[in-house]
N, C-alpha and C positions, 0 to 999 in steps of 0.2 A: 504494499499500499503505501503512496505518494506522502513522504515526508509534509508538505504542505498539508494534504487532508487530515493525517492526525494531528499537526499542529492545530487546524483551523475544527479538530474532535475535541482536544482538550481544552480551548479557547468555551466550545459550546458549553463542554459540561460544566465550565468556569461559572457559566451562567446562573447553573443549577444551585450549585455551592462554590461559595468563592475561595475557599481554603483547601476541598479537596484535593480539587487536582493538582494542585500544587506540592501539596505531600505527600503525596504518590508521587510526583515527580523530582521531590529531594530523598524521599527514601530510594530511590530508583536510581537516582546518581550516588547517592550514599553507599549502596551494595553496587555500585559498579556497571550495572545495565546500561546508565549514561553516560557518555564520558565527557565530564566538564572542566576536568583539571587543562590548567591553561587560559582559560576563558575568562569573562566576568564573571559568570553565571556558576563559575567552579564553588562560593559560596554555600551553593543549595546541596553540595556532598559533604559540608564539613561536618564531623563528628554529631553538633550539637542541635543542629537547623532541622533534621528531621524529628526529633523529639519535641524543638519546640512548635512547630507548624502541627504536627498531632496534636497539641496539646490544645494550640488554638481552631484545630477544624473542629474538634470535640465540643471546644464550647457554642461554635458555631452549629453544630448540628443539634446542640438544646435549645440555644434562644430561638434557635426558628422556631420552634414549638410553640414560644411564648406568645400569647396574644398581643403584645403592646410590640412586636418586634415590626419596626417598619417596613414598606415595601424596598423589595432589591430593585425598584426603579429609580428610588430617590436618590439625588445626586452623589452622596457618601458612597451609600449600597452599589450604584451601578458603575461606580469609578474605580471602587475595591472591582470587582468583577473582571473590569476591564483592564488595570494591572495586572491583576491573578493570570487573566491568562493569558495577554502579555507575555509576562515572565515565563509561564508553561510552556508556551508556545516557543517560544525562542529558545528555552532548554531544551526542548526536543529535537529543533532543527540544529542547534549547536555545533551535534554531532557530526551532520554533512556539512557544517562550515558555510549555513545559510541563515543563521538564527534571525536577520532581519528580516527577512520574509517569513520566518515560523512566528515571529513575533506582532506581525500585521495579520496572519491569517490566525494567531489566538484571540486578537482584538475583535476582528470580524466575528471569530466563533460566539465569543463571550458576549457581544453585542444582541446576536441572534438567539443566541441561549438563552440571555437574560430574560428577552421579550417573549420568546415562545415558552418559555420553561413557566412564565408567571402566569400567561393566557392559559397553557393548558393546567396547571395545578387549580388555577380558579376555575376551570369547566367542572374539571373533574371533581373536585373538592361541593361543587353546587351539585353537581349528578349523585353525588354519594350522600350526602348534605351532613357532613364532618371533614374537617380539613386534615387532623392528624394522620390520619391512614393515606392518604396521598400526600403530605408531608414524607411519612416516613416510606412512602413507597419513592419518592423524590430522592430521599438519602440513599438508596440503595444503587438506585439509577446513576448516581453522581458516582459514588464510591466504586459501583461496580465498572461501571462505565469508563471510569481514570485507570483503574487498572489493568482493563482490556485493551485500551488504548495504549499505558508506558508499557503492558508484557511485550507489545510489539519488536520491543527493543532491547527483551533478555536473552 
């Protein structure tokens, strides 16, 4: 599969959960699946980075279920998804020497994933009558999708 498509897809998954894809990418770099040594993205594979991102991602999974959590489409939430999509897409493409293209693909994926994810979750939650089951399903899709995408580099 094309590196550009994978970078786009990791960005799209970032639209569902901002930190899950970056966490999976960081673990992949730490475990040697992604070769980021000698790039500006090498910090993702540092010994402490995947642990910090894992804690932050767990916090995101919990706070997403709270009734007062703001929409993913407000500027701060949306900006975080764009930034994390860019970072994750760049990291996937860096091994091929095309990190800028990966960064752009990750941004485009994050924008589309944010709006599509919000719309789909809203419609499914309305159809089911509850948000929690759909939010949990979204967690599974985000984490599973990120793992599936990054596993292409293992």
